[in-house]
DOLUM-157496 format. One line per 10 residues: their letters; for each residue x, y, z of N, C-alpha, C. Coordinates in Angstrom, 2 decimals, always signed. Layout:
A> X,Y,Z,X,Y,Z,X,Y,Z  ...
//
This chain:
MSYCCGATML> -35.99,+2.02,-12.55,-34.79,+2.06,-11.80,-33.61,+1.77,-12.64  -32.41,+2.64,-12.55,-31.36,+2.26,-13.33,-30.30,+1.56,-12.62  -29.63,+0.51,-13.26,-28.72,-0.23,-12.56,-27.31,-0.25,-13.30  -26.31,-0.42,-12.59,-24.95,-0.35,-13.30,-24.13,-1.45,-12.65  -23.50,-2.32,-13.33,-22.74,-3.45,-12.64,-23.36,-4.04,-11.33  -24.70,-4.11,-11.31,-25.50,-4.74,-10.34,-25.90,-3.80,-9.23  -25.19,-2.61,-9.19,-25.65,-1.48,-8.20,-26.61,-0.61,-8.71  -27.45,-0.17,-7.77,-28.45,+0.89,-8.11,-27.81,+2.22,-8.30  -28.14,+2.87,-9.40,-27.52,+4.16,-9.67,-28.13,+5.32,-8.79  -27.23,+6.20,-8.43,-27.57,+7.28,-7.59,-27.82,+8.57,-8.40
GYIGQISKKG> -28.87,+9.34,-8.04,-29.01,+10.59,-8.79,-28.58,+11.78,-8.03  -28.02,+12.77,-8.80,-27.60,+13.94,-8.10,-27.59,+15.18,-9.15  -27.53,+16.22,-8.49,-27.33,+17.39,-9.51,-25.87,+17.79,-9.44  -25.15,+17.79,-10.66,-23.84,+18.06,-10.72,-23.36,+18.60,-12.01  -22.04,+18.56,-12.30,-21.51,+19.15,-13.50,-20.91,+17.86,-14.24  -20.89,+18.20,-15.70,-20.27,+17.09,-16.62,-19.76,+17.84,-17.67  -18.57,+17.40,-18.13,-17.93,+18.01,-19.33,-18.08,+16.98,-20.50  -18.45,+17.58,-21.64,-18.72,+16.84,-22.77,-18.33,+17.77,-24.05  -17.43,+17.22,-24.85,-17.13,+17.92,-26.16,-16.41,+19.33,-25.88  -15.72,+19.35,-24.68,-14.97,+20.57,-24.39,-15.93,+21.60,-23.65
VTVYSVPLLY> -17.18,+21.28,-23.28,-18.12,+22.26,-22.74,-18.42,+21.63,-21.26  -18.28,+22.39,-20.27,-18.62,+22.12,-18.92,-20.14,+22.55,-18.69  -20.99,+21.57,-18.40,-22.52,+21.96,-18.19,-22.62,+21.80,-16.64  -23.17,+22.83,-15.98,-23.57,+22.78,-14.55,-24.98,+22.45,-14.34  -25.35,+22.08,-13.16,-26.68,+21.93,-12.66,-27.39,+20.85,-13.54  -26.72,+19.77,-13.83,-27.28,+18.65,-14.65,-27.65,+17.52,-13.83  -28.90,+16.97,-13.99,-29.37,+15.77,-13.38,-28.49,+14.52,-13.97  -27.68,+13.94,-13.01,-26.86,+12.80,-13.38,-27.14,+11.47,-12.76  -26.83,+10.48,-13.29,-26.96,+9.23,-12.58,-25.45,+8.68,-12.35  -25.10,+8.18,-11.19,-23.77,+7.90,-10.81,-23.87,+6.44,-10.14
CPVCCALKVH> -22.93,+5.61,-10.59,-22.76,+4.28,-9.93,-21.63,+4.48,-8.94  -21.92,+4.21,-7.63,-20.91,+4.32,-6.62,-19.95,+3.21,-6.66  -20.18,+2.21,-7.39,-19.25,+1.08,-7.26,-18.15,+1.12,-8.45  -18.66,+1.37,-9.64,-17.64,+1.34,-10.88,-17.47,+2.87,-11.24  -18.05,+3.85,-10.69,-18.00,+5.23,-10.96,-18.54,+5.66,-12.40  -19.44,+4.84,-12.97,-20.03,+5.22,-14.21,-20.91,+6.35,-13.97  -20.96,+7.30,-14.97,-21.62,+8.60,-14.85,-22.35,+8.89,-16.18  -23.62,+9.12,-16.07,-24.42,+9.45,-17.29,-25.37,+10.37,-16.89  -25.75,+11.12,-18.02,-26.89,+12.26,-18.03,-28.19,+11.35,-17.80  -28.95,+12.08,-17.02,-30.37,+11.32,-16.65,-31.17,+11.20,-17.93
PAILDEFELV> -31.61,+10.01,-18.19,-32.46,+9.75,-19.40,-33.55,+10.72,-19.74  -34.21,+11.22,-18.55,-35.39,+12.09,-18.64,-35.04,+13.44,-19.33  -33.73,+13.94,-19.34,-33.33,+15.07,-19.83,-32.29,+15.09,-20.90  -31.94,+13.84,-21.31,-30.86,+13.62,-22.30,-31.06,+14.53,-23.68  -32.13,+14.46,-24.09,-32.44,+15.33,-25.34,-32.24,+16.78,-25.20  -32.75,+17.31,-24.04,-32.58,+18.73,-23.70,-31.13,+19.05,-23.45  -30.38,+18.10,-22.84,-29.01,+18.25,-22.53,-28.27,+18.39,-23.88  -28.51,+17.44,-24.81,-27.85,+17.52,-26.04,-28.08,+18.81,-26.82  -29.32,+19.34,-26.65,-29.58,+20.75,-27.38,-28.90,+21.82,-26.73  -28.75,+21.78,-25.34,-27.93,+22.77,-24.62,-26.49,+22.62,-25.05
LDFALEDEVD> -25.98,+21.52,-25.18,-24.57,+21.27,-25.56,-24.28,+21.63,-26.94  -25.29,+21.47,-27.85,-25.15,+21.96,-29.21,-25.14,+23.50,-29.33  -25.96,+24.12,-28.57,-26.00,+25.59,-28.55,-24.80,+26.04,-28.06  -24.25,+25.52,-26.85,-22.94,+26.03,-26.31,-21.83,+25.85,-27.34  -21.77,+24.77,-28.11,-20.76,+24.54,-29.11,-20.93,+25.61,-30.21  -22.21,+25.87,-30.71,-22.41,+26.93,-31.70,-22.00,+28.22,-31.27  -22.29,+28.62,-30.03,-22.03,+29.90,-29.57,-20.42,+29.91,-29.07  -19.73,+28.87,-28.99,-18.41,+28.79,-28.78,-18.08,+29.09,-27.22  -18.97,+28.81,-26.43,-18.91,+28.89,-24.97,-18.31,+27.60,-24.37  -17.56,+27.75,-23.31,-17.00,+26.42,-22.69,-17.67,+26.07,-21.36
EVIFCAEITD> -18.61,+26.90,-20.86,-19.28,+26.74,-19.58,-20.73,+27.16,-19.78  -21.72,+26.28,-19.25,-23.13,+26.63,-19.39,-23.90,+26.15,-18.22  -25.02,+26.76,-17.78,-25.71,+26.21,-16.73,-27.00,+25.58,-17.40  -27.20,+24.22,-17.31,-28.24,+23.52,-17.73,-29.51,+23.90,-17.20  -29.64,+24.00,-15.84,-31.01,+24.19,-15.20,-30.72,+25.10,-14.04  -31.25,+26.44,-14.27,-31.07,+27.41,-13.30,-31.92,+27.16,-12.06  -33.02,+26.69,-12.17,-33.91,+26.52,-11.00,-34.44,+24.92,-11.04  -34.29,+24.32,-9.89,-34.78,+22.93,-9.87,-35.86,+22.85,-8.77  -36.96,+22.30,-9.23,-38.13,+22.32,-8.44,-38.35,+20.90,-7.78  -39.25,+20.82,-6.74,-39.45,+19.60,-6.09,-40.05,+18.53,-7.13
EMLEEWSEEC> -40.83,+19.09,-7.93,-41.54,+18.23,-8.97,-40.50,+17.60,-9.92  -39.63,+18.35,-10.25,-38.45,+17.85,-11.28,-37.80,+16.87,-10.45  -37.28,+17.08,-9.24,-36.49,+15.91,-8.45,-37.53,+14.73,-8.27  -38.82,+14.85,-8.08,-39.57,+13.75,-7.94,-39.72,+12.98,-9.12  -39.71,+13.61,-10.31,-39.77,+12.95,-11.62,-38.43,+12.12,-11.90  -37.35,+12.85,-11.66,-36.05,+12.25,-11.79,-35.81,+11.20,-10.94  -36.29,+11.09,-9.63,-35.92,+10.17,-8.79,-36.54,+8.82,-9.06  -37.41,+8.71,-10.03,-38.05,+7.48,-10.48,-36.87,+6.59,-11.09  -35.79,+7.05,-11.67,-34.77,+6.38,-12.29,-33.66,+5.86,-11.37  -33.61,+6.15,-10.12,-32.55,+6.07,-9.29,-32.97,+5.70,-7.79
ISFTSEDDLY> -32.00,+5.51,-6.97,-32.40,+5.10,-5.57,-32.66,+6.43,-4.84  -32.01,+7.55,-5.18,-32.21,+8.76,-4.42,-31.73,+9.95,-5.44  -32.29,+11.02,-5.08,-31.77,+12.21,-5.84,-31.51,+13.31,-5.04  -30.30,+13.95,-4.98,-29.93,+15.02,-4.07,-28.69,+15.82,-4.73  -28.15,+16.81,-4.14,-27.12,+17.56,-4.57,-25.83,+16.83,-4.35  -24.91,+17.32,-4.97,-23.46,+16.74,-4.93,-22.98,+16.62,-3.50  -23.47,+17.66,-2.73,-22.82,+17.77,-1.34,-23.50,+16.62,-0.46  -24.51,+15.98,-0.88,-25.13,+14.83,+0.00,-24.71,+13.57,-0.44  -23.50,+13.30,-1.03,-23.07,+11.98,-1.47,-22.94,+11.04,-0.38  -22.50,+11.55,+0.76,-22.25,+10.65,+1.92,-23.48,+9.84,+2.21
QLFQAQVDHS> -24.72,+10.64,+2.17,-25.96,+9.99,+2.65,-26.35,+9.01,+1.45  -25.99,+9.33,+0.20,-26.43,+8.43,-0.94,-25.61,+7.17,-0.87  -24.34,+7.27,-0.52,-23.39,+6.09,-0.32,-23.95,+5.19,+0.93  -24.37,+5.92,+1.93,-24.83,+5.16,+3.10,-26.09,+4.33,+2.70  -26.99,+5.00,+1.95,-28.24,+4.31,+1.41,-27.84,+3.07,+0.72  -26.86,+3.28,-0.16,-26.43,+2.13,-1.12,-25.74,+0.99,-0.17  -25.05,+1.31,+0.89,-24.47,+0.38,+1.81,-25.51,-0.43,+2.48  -26.67,+0.30,+2.88,-27.76,-0.33,+3.69,-28.50,-1.34,+2.59  -28.66,-0.89,+1.49,-29.41,-1.76,+0.40,-28.43,-2.92,+0.10  -27.13,-2.87,-0.02,-26.27,-3.86,-0.06,-26.26,-4.89,+1.00
LALLSLSRIL> -26.32,-4.39,+2.21,-26.23,-5.27,+3.42,-27.60,-6.01,+3.43  -28.66,-5.48,+3.00,-29.90,-6.30,+2.94,-29.77,-7.35,+1.90  -29.35,-7.02,+0.77,-29.06,-8.12,-0.20,-28.14,-9.08,+0.28  -27.11,-8.79,+0.98,-26.00,-9.71,+1.46,-26.90,-10.77,+2.35  -27.82,-10.34,+3.37,-28.56,-11.26,+4.13,-29.31,-12.19,+3.22  -29.92,-11.61,+2.15,-30.66,-12.55,+1.28,-29.84,-13.43,+0.68  -28.56,-13.05,+0.16,-27.63,-14.00,-0.50,-27.31,-15.19,+0.43  -27.12,-14.94,+1.72,-26.85,-15.95,+2.72,-28.01,-16.96,+2.86  -29.18,-16.42,+2.99,-30.37,-17.31,+3.02,-30.47,-18.19,+1.87  -30.20,-17.55,+0.64,-30.35,-18.33,-0.61,-29.00,-19.15,-0.84
KDDKWREELK> -28.06,-18.98,+0.03,-26.81,-19.84,-0.14,-26.22,-19.62,-1.46  -26.19,-18.35,-1.95,-25.60,-17.92,-3.18,-24.18,-17.39,-3.08  -23.24,-18.22,-3.02,-21.86,-17.78,-2.74,-21.31,-16.75,-3.77  -21.62,-16.95,-5.00,-21.14,-16.01,-5.90,-21.73,-14.54,-5.83  -22.87,-14.56,-5.43,-23.62,-13.23,-5.30,-23.14,-12.62,-4.05  -22.92,-13.51,-3.02,-22.44,-12.98,-1.69,-21.05,-12.24,-1.88  -20.18,-12.82,-2.57,-18.89,-12.41,-2.93,-18.93,-11.01,-3.67  -19.80,-10.97,-4.62,-20.11,-9.65,-5.42,-20.55,-8.64,-4.46  -21.42,-8.93,-3.51,-21.89,-7.94,-2.67,-20.90,-7.64,-1.58  -20.03,-8.49,-1.21,-18.88,-8.14,-0.32,-17.86,-7.14,-1.00
HRLKILTCRI> -17.74,-7.41,-2.24,-16.78,-6.53,-3.06,-17.40,-5.13,-3.13  -18.67,-5.13,-3.49,-19.38,-3.71,-3.65,-19.34,-3.11,-2.24  -19.51,-3.77,-1.18,-19.56,-3.13,+0.13,-18.24,-2.52,+0.55  -17.18,-3.19,+0.06,-15.69,-2.85,+0.33,-15.37,-1.50,-0.43  -15.89,-1.45,-1.68,-15.83,-0.36,-2.52,-16.49,+0.89,-1.88  -17.80,+0.68,-1.40,-18.63,+1.77,-0.92,-18.06,+2.17,+0.44  -17.49,+1.32,+1.12,-16.87,+1.68,+2.44,-15.65,+2.61,+2.21  -14.84,+2.27,+1.21,-13.66,+3.16,+0.83,-14.17,+4.46,+0.29  -15.17,+4.57,-0.39,-15.72,+5.83,-0.91,-16.32,+6.76,+0.25  -16.82,+6.04,+1.19,-17.32,+6.83,+2.46,-16.23,+7.29,+3.22
KRLKQKEGSN> -15.16,+6.42,+3.39,-13.94,+6.95,+4.11,-13.39,+8.14,+3.38  -13.25,+7.97,+2.07,-12.66,+9.31,+1.32,-13.40,+10.49,+1.51  -14.79,+10.35,+1.50,-15.69,+11.47,+1.68,-15.46,+12.05,+3.13  -15.33,+11.19,+4.08,-15.18,+11.75,+5.39,-13.83,+12.50,+5.56  -12.72,+12.02,+4.81,-11.48,+12.67,+4.95,-11.50,+13.74,+4.26  -12.25,+13.91,+3.13,-12.21,+15.20,+2.38,-13.01,+16.19,+3.18  -14.17,+15.76,+3.91,-14.87,+16.77,+4.67,-14.06,+17.13,+5.85  -13.20,+16.29,+6.34,-12.40,+16.69,+7.44,-11.22,+17.63,+7.17  -10.73,+17.48,+5.85,-9.70,+18.47,+5.46,-10.31,+19.88,+5.08  -11.57,+19.88,+4.76,-12.24,+21.16,+4.50,-12.66,+21.97,+5.64
TF> -12.41,+21.52,+6.92,-12.91,+22.18,+8.04,-11.80,+23.18,+8.54  -10.74,+23.29,+8.03,-9.59,+24.14,+8.42,-9.61,+25.52,+7.60
//
């Protein structure tokens, strides 16, 4: 499991730009709290090769993975709390909120005030991200 700033990283298939090349359909890990984004460790070497080939061929856009199988998703999900497409970020954020709420209960039982405040801060950020996603979805309906 990958963690970032205390939060569990979320997995999704998305795009990332590096060295002037945009690579699509890349397994990524994303921290919903601090917004850190990194290429999934299981495919990092392959990603670097694709990036090198794109730079050699002087292309600025490339697709990393044309077809994603259930087996691939199962393997990649071992590093994160969930693995899905970019369109399902709402569900990923909601799972992160649920996880943080469970930890908040534990922090109260343990009477760990510092941890509790960190979790409250994380929940506030996640709630704002969910609200933004809902607003974005609402504006796309017209």
